[in-house]
Residue, then its C-alpha position, 0 to 999 in steps of 0.5 A: m280836252g276833258c278829263p277821262g269820264t270813265w276808266r275801267n280795268s280788268k284782267t283778261s282770261t290770259g292774265d293780261t290787263s285791259s283798260v277802257i277809257d271814255g273821255s271827250i275832246d271838244g264835246n265829242l266822245i272818244q274811247i281808248a282801249i289799252l291792252v298790256t301783255e305780261n311775260a312769265a316774269k310779270k313784266a310788261e311785254s307789250i302795250r297796245l292802244f286802240a281808239r275810236p271814232w277816227p274823226v275824234v282820234k284825229l282831234f286827240r292826235q292834233f291836240m297831243e302833237r300841239n302840246l308836246r312840241p318841242d320834244p324829243v319825239p322824232d317827226t316819224i312818230w307823228n306821221l301816220p303810215a297809211t297817209n304820211a300825214 
């Protein structure tokens, strides 16, 4: 897994923060978008991540799971809801 090649941050029209990261895994491009929504007190209310393309996201997920174990993250976090993989 390589270091992120490009990292772009911006504020949305609603004041939320968005970041887009371009990176690579085994020579394959992966793009991850992060949206941080703030409440009235300017505290993070939600953090959403979106990634593509799926075959490379799967490689990223496998890399993270392999390198974060053993850890306190429960197995249910690693299971994908649609596939229970």
